[in-house]
VEXDREN-2710 file (C-alpha; in Angstrom, 1 decimal):
% VEXDREN-2710
k/r/px/py/pz
1/GLU/94.8/103.0/122.6
2/LYS/97.3/102.0/126.4
3/TYR/99.8/101.6/124.1
4/GLY/100.0/103.8/121.4
5/LYS/99.3/102.7/118.2
6/GLU/103.0/102.6/116.5
7/ASN/104.4/100.5/119.3
8/VAL/102.0/97.7/118.7
9/ILE/102.7/95.7/115.1
10/LEU/100.6/93.0/113.8
11/SER/101.5/90.5/111.7
12/ASP/99.9/87.9/108.9
13/ILE/100.5/86.3/106.0
14/LYS/97.4/87.4/104.2
15/LYS/96.6/91.1/103.2
16/PRO/94.4/92.7/105.9
17/PRO/91.2/95.0/105.8
18/ALA/91.7/98.7/105.2
19/SER/90.4/99.2/108.9
20/VAL/93.5/97.0/110.1
21/LEU/96.3/98.6/107.9
22/GLN/94.7/101.8/109.2
23/SER/95.1/101.1/113.0
24/GLY/98.9/100.5/113.1
25/PRO/101.9/99.3/111.7
26/PHE/101.1/96.0/109.8
27/VAL/103.9/93.4/108.5
28/TYR/104.3/90.2/106.6
29/ALA/105.3/87.3/108.8
30/ASP/105.3/83.4/108.1
31/VAL/105.6/81.7/111.5
32/LEU/107.6/78.8/110.0
33/ASP/110.2/81.5/108.9
34/TYR/112.8/81.5/111.5
35/LYS/114.9/84.2/110.1
36/HIS/112.6/86.8/108.6
37/LEU/110.9/86.5/112.7
38/ARG/114.4/87.1/113.8
39/GLU/114.7/89.9/111.8
40/LEU/111.2/91.4/112.6
41/ILE/112.0/91.3/116.4
42/VAL/115.3/92.8/116.2
43/ASN/114.8/95.5/113.3
44/ASN/111.4/96.6/115.5
45/ARG/113.1/96.3/118.9
46/ILE/109.9/94.1/119.8
47/THR/109.6/93.2/123.9
48/TRP/106.4/91.1/124.1
49/LEU/105.7/88.5/121.6
50/VAL/101.8/87.6/121.3
51/HIS/101.7/84.1/119.5
52/TYR/98.4/83.5/117.9
53/SER/98.9/81.2/114.5
54/ALA/97.7/78.0/114.5
55/LEU/95.3/75.5/112.3
56/LEU/92.0/75.1/114.9
57/SER/90.4/71.8/115.4
58/ALA/88.3/71.4/112.1
59/VAL/90.5/72.2/110.0
60/GLY/93.6/70.5/111.7
61/GLU/92.1/67.7/111.6
62/THR/91.5/67.8/107.4
63/ASN/95.7/68.5/107.4
64/VAL/97.5/67.3/110.1
65/ALA/100.8/67.7/108.5
66/MET/99.9/71.0/107.7
67/ALA/98.8/71.4/111.4
68/ARG/101.7/69.9/112.4
69/LYS/103.9/72.5/110.8
70/ILE/102.2/75.3/111.9
71/ASN/101.2/74.5/115.4
72/ILE/104.4/73.0/116.5
73/THR/107.3/73.9/114.3
74/GLY/105.7/77.0/114.4
75/LEU/105.9/77.2/118.3
76/HIS/109.3/76.1/118.7
77/ASN/110.3/79.1/116.4
78/VAL/108.7/81.8/118.6
79/LEU/109.9/79.9/121.9
80/ASP/113.2/80.0/120.6
81/LEU/113.0/83.5/119.2
82/ALA/111.4/84.7/122.8
83/LEU/114.3/82.8/124.8
84/GLU/117.2/83.9/122.4
85/ASN/115.9/87.8/122.6
86/CYS/114.7/87.7/125.9
87/LEU/111.0/88.4/125.2
88/ARG/108.0/88.0/127.3
89/ILE/105.6/85.7/125.5
90/PHE/102.1/84.9/125.2
91/ILE/100.6/81.9/123.8
92/PRO/96.7/81.1/124.0
93/SER/95.7/77.7/125.0
94/THR/92.0/76.6/124.4
95/ILE/89.3/74.3/126.1
96/GLY/90.4/72.0/123.0
97/ALA/93.3/70.9/125.4
98/PHE/90.8/68.9/127.3
99/GLY/90.0/65.5/126.3
100/PRO/86.7/63.4/127.0
101/SER/88.7/61.7/130.3
102/SER/89.0/65.4/131.4
103/PRO/87.0/66.6/134.6
104/ARG/84.1/68.7/134.0
105/ASP/81.7/71.9/135.5
106/PRO/84.3/73.4/135.4
107/ALA/87.7/71.5/134.6
108/PRO/90.5/72.7/137.2
109/ASP/93.8/74.3/136.0
110/LEU/95.7/71.2/136.5
111/CYS/94.2/67.9/135.5
112/VAL/94.3/65.0/132.9
113/GLN/94.2/66.3/129.5
114/ARG/94.2/63.9/126.5
115/PRO/92.7/65.7/124.2
116/HIS/91.6/63.7/120.7
117/THR/92.6/66.5/117.8
118/ILE/96.0/67.6/116.4
119/TYR/95.1/71.4/117.5
120/GLY/94.1/70.3/121.4
121/VAL/97.6/67.9/121.3
122/SER/99.5/70.9/119.9
123/LYS/98.0/73.1/122.8
124/VAL/98.6/70.8/125.3
125/HIS/102.6/70.7/124.0
126/GLY/102.8/74.4/123.8
127/GLU/101.8/74.3/127.1
128/LEU/104.0/72.3/128.5
129/MET/107.1/73.6/126.3
130/GLY/106.4/77.1/127.6
131/GLU/106.5/75.9/131.4
132/TYR/109.7/74.0/131.1
133/LEU/111.2/77.0/129.2
134/HIS/110.2/79.0/132.4
135/HIS/111.5/76.7/135.0
136/LYS/114.3/76.2/133.2
137/HIS/115.6/79.5/131.7
138/GLY/113.3/81.6/133.3
139/LEU/111.1/82.4/130.1
140/ASP/108.2/85.0/131.3
141/PHE/106.0/82.3/129.6
142/ARG/102.2/83.0/129.9
143/CYS/99.0/81.2/128.4
144/LEU/95.0/81.0/129.1
145/ARG/93.3/78.6/127.7
146/TYR/90.5/80.3/125.7
147/PRO/86.9/79.1/125.5
148/GLY/84.9/79.9/122.2
149/VAL/85.3/83.6/121.3
150/VAL/82.5/85.1/120.2
151/SER/82.8/88.4/117.7
152/ALA/80.0/90.0/115.2
153/HIS/83.3/91.0/112.9
154/THR/85.2/87.8/112.6
155/ASN/84.3/84.7/110.7
156/PRO/84.3/81.6/111.9
157/GLY/88.0/80.1/111.5
158/GLY/87.6/76.4/112.4
159/GLY/86.9/75.5/115.8
160/THR/84.4/73.7/117.3
161/THR/82.8/76.4/119.0
162/ASP/82.4/78.4/115.4
163/TYR/78.8/77.5/115.3
164/ALA/77.9/80.2/118.3
165/VAL/79.2/82.5/115.3
166/GLN/77.7/81.1/112.3
167/ILE/74.4/80.6/113.4
168/PHE/73.4/84.2/113.8
169/HIS/74.9/84.8/110.2
170/ASP/72.6/81.9/108.9
171/ALA/69.7/83.4/111.3
172/LEU/70.0/86.6/109.2
173/SER/70.7/85.3/106.0
174/THR/68.6/82.1/105.3
175/GLY/67.1/81.3/108.5
176/HIS/68.4/77.8/108.6
177/HIS/71.4/76.5/110.2
178/GLU/72.9/72.8/110.2
179/CYS/75.0/72.3/113.6
180/TYR/77.8/69.7/114.0
181/LEU/77.4/69.3/117.5
182/ARG/74.5/67.8/119.4
183/ALA/71.5/70.6/120.9
184/ASP/72.7/69.7/124.3
185/THR/76.3/70.1/124.2
186/ARG/77.2/73.3/126.5
187/LEU/80.4/74.6/126.1
188/PRO/82.3/77.7/127.6
189/MET/81.9/81.1/125.7
190/MET/83.2/84.6/126.0
191/HIS/82.8/87.9/123.9
192/ILE/85.7/88.8/122.2
193/SER/86.2/92.5/124.0
194/ASP/86.0/90.4/127.5
195/CYS/88.8/87.9/125.6
196/HIS/90.9/91.3/124.6
197/ARG/90.7/92.8/128.3
198/ALA/91.2/89.4/130.3
199/THR/94.3/88.9/128.0
200/VAL/95.6/92.7/128.7
201/GLU/95.2/92.1/132.4
202/PHE/96.9/88.9/132.7
203/LEU/99.8/89.9/130.6
204/HIS/100.3/93.1/133.1
205/ALA/100.0/90.6/136.1
206/PRO/103.2/90.6/138.2
207/ASP/105.3/87.5/137.7
208/SER/105.0/87.3/141.5
209/ARG/101.4/86.7/141.5
210/LEU/101.3/83.4/139.3
211/SER/101.4/80.5/140.6
212/LEU/100.9/78.7/137.5
213/ARG/101.8/79.3/134.0
214/THR/98.7/78.2/132.3
215/TYR/95.2/79.4/133.6
216/ASN/91.4/78.6/132.5
217/ILE/89.3/81.5/131.4
218/ALA/85.7/81.6/131.2
219/ALA/82.6/83.9/131.0
220/MET/79.5/81.8/130.2
221/SER/78.4/78.5/129.1
222/PHE/75.5/77.3/126.5
223/SER/74.2/74.8/124.2
224/PRO/73.4/75.4/120.9
225/GLU/69.4/74.6/121.7
226/GLU/69.9/77.3/124.2
227/VAL/71.6/79.8/121.6
228/ALA/68.9/78.9/118.8
229/GLU/65.9/79.3/121.6
230/GLU/67.2/83.0/122.0
231/ILE/67.7/83.9/118.6
232/ARG/64.6/83.0/117.8
233/LYS/63.0/85.5/120.3
234/HIS/64.2/88.2/117.4
235/VAL/64.4/85.8/114.4
236/PRO/61.6/83.2/114.5
237/ARG/62.2/81.8/111.5
238/LEU/65.2/80.4/112.4
239/ASN/65.4/76.6/111.6
240/ILE/68.3/74.4/112.9
241/VAL/69.1/70.9/111.9
242/TYR/71.9/68.7/114.4
243/LYS/74.3/66.8/112.6
244/PRO/76.9/65.9/115.4
245/ASP/80.4/65.7/113.7
246/ALA/82.8/63.1/115.3
247/ALA/85.6/64.9/115.4
248/ARG/84.2/68.4/116.9
249/GLN/81.7/66.3/119.3
250/THR/84.7/64.7/121.1
END
């Protein structure tokens, strides 16, 4: 609505639902295909590049080689193209970029990170590469560390905070949810509409107002136990079993 639907081009490697096709231009784009990405940028006179392609934490741990290709090689492809074509570029990071030794409640924008997943490692790499290219070559790189993003219209994609979406589906369908985190694990979350709004506002912020290239962003924090209690007020039959998974719990 803000830019005109013909001026925002969505891309993926999968055919999107009809609602996406009807909302504006859509193209096939593989982040590992450098030549095709360059053609799309040049032919469509792209000025802003928003790069969301990544294998998330849980999925990445099951296929580290593929996660390296998509999360790191794909990252370098879009950074190089942004630099080559004088694009402004936004690449989200994640709370998964922090690790067990990171300070909490809240974590500052600048601190020790040391993540324990390939997803987190690749996002720290992206933050540092973007900052390096900004200082070395003037690239307009911007990054927000997203919390868990909650949406009723998007299926879980393999991240640590996926339970906060899946538990609602399970409550309505089977009344049973198996949680891969401890009951008291509090993580930052945000509704997708707030995430979209915050991202657009960040993209429009004058460069002179930015003291950093990467910032934390959050709206609220809750644990699986807390969200389960709220859901039971509406779906009393919900039963939840906790089976912490070491990869996601860290």
